[in-house]
C-alpha positions in Angstrom: -21.5 -28.8 -92.1 -23.6 -26.2 -90.4 -22.4 -24.4 -87.2 -25.0 -26.3 -85.2 -23.6 -29.6 -86.5 -20.1 -28.6 -85.6 -21.2 -27.7 -82.1 -23.0 -31.0 -81.8 -20.0 -33.0 -83.0 -17.6 -31.2 -80.6 -20.0 -31.6 -77.7 -20.6 -35.3 -78.3 -16.9 -35.9 -78.8 -15.9 -34.1 -75.6 -18.5 -36.0 -73.6 -17.4 -39.3 -75.1 -13.8 -38.6 -74.3 -14.6 -37.4 -70.7 -16.5 -40.7 -70.2 -13.7 -42.8 -71.8 -11.0 -41.3 -69.7 -12.8 -41.0 -66.4 -11.0 -42.8 -63.5 -14.2 -43.7 -61.7 -16.6 -46.0 -63.6 -19.6 -44.2 -62.1 -18.3 -40.9 -63.4 -18.0 -42.5 -66.9 -21.6 -43.6 -66.7 -22.6 -40.1 -65.6 -21.0 -38.6 -68.7 -22.6 -41.2 -70.9 -26.0 -40.2 -69.5 -25.3 -36.6 -70.5 -24.4 -37.8 -74.0 -27.6 -39.8 -74.3 -29.7 -36.9 -73.0 -28.0 -34.6 -75.6 -28.8 -37.2 -78.4 -32.5 -37.0 -77.5 -32.5 -33.3 -78.6 -31.8 -34.2 -82.2 -32.8 -37.8 -82.7 -32.7 -37.8 -86.4 -29.5 -35.9 -86.8 -27.1 -37.5 -84.4 -23.6 -36.4 -85.3 -20.6 -38.7 -85.3 -18.2 -38.7 -82.5 -14.7 -37.7 -83.5 -11.5 -38.5 -81.6 -10.4 -35.6 -79.3 -7.5 -35.5 -76.9 -8.1 -34.1 -73.5 -5.1 -32.7 -71.8 -7.0 -30.6 -69.2 -10.3 -32.0 -68.0 -11.3 -28.7 -66.4 -10.8 -26.8 -69.6 -12.7 -29.4 -71.6 -15.6 -29.2 -69.0 -15.7 -25.4 -69.4 -15.7 -25.7 -73.2 -18.5 -28.1 -73.0 -20.6 -25.7 -70.9 -20.0 -23.1 -73.5 -21.0 -25.4 -76.3 -24.3 -26.4 -74.6 -25.0 -22.7 -74.1 -24.5 -22.2 -77.8 -26.9 -25.0 -78.6 -29.5 -23.3 -76.4 -29.0 -19.9 -78.2 -29.3 -21.8 -81.5 -32.9 -22.7 -80.6 -32.6 -26.3 -79.2 -34.9 -27.0 -76.3 -33.6 -25.0 -73.4 -35.3 -27.2 -70.8 -33.7 -30.4 -72.2 -30.3 -28.6 -72.4 -30.8 -27.5 -68.8 -31.1 -31.2 -67.9 -27.9 -31.8 -69.8 -26.2 -29.0 -67.9 -27.5 -30.3 -64.5 -26.2 -33.9 -65.4 -22.9 -32.4 -66.5 -22.6 -30.4 -63.2 -23.4 -33.6 -61.2 -20.8 -35.6 -63.2 -18.2 -32.9 -62.6 -18.9 -32.7 -58.9 -18.6 -36.5 -58.6 -15.3 -36.4 -60.5 -13.9 -33.7 -58.3 -14.9 -35.4 -55.0 -11.9 -36.8 -53.1 
């Protein structure tokens, strides 16, 4: 599996787990939107989602930002990844709201 594939699998898996474990259903939908947006970047090479355990949501969120940055550096569409980052930031803000 190439480095890009590994990054895609980890990114998709983290997004899926953040969505599945979100307390607020709207936050879960927001994370799913990020996942769908990410999938549009590589429509013919969608990588499987692997089970991950999230003990620290903030740490997983930071890791996800780093992974999306790596995808941009690897040559994926920076504009589309920017949309993913904006959606991710919005999801995170909504999750952190009291």
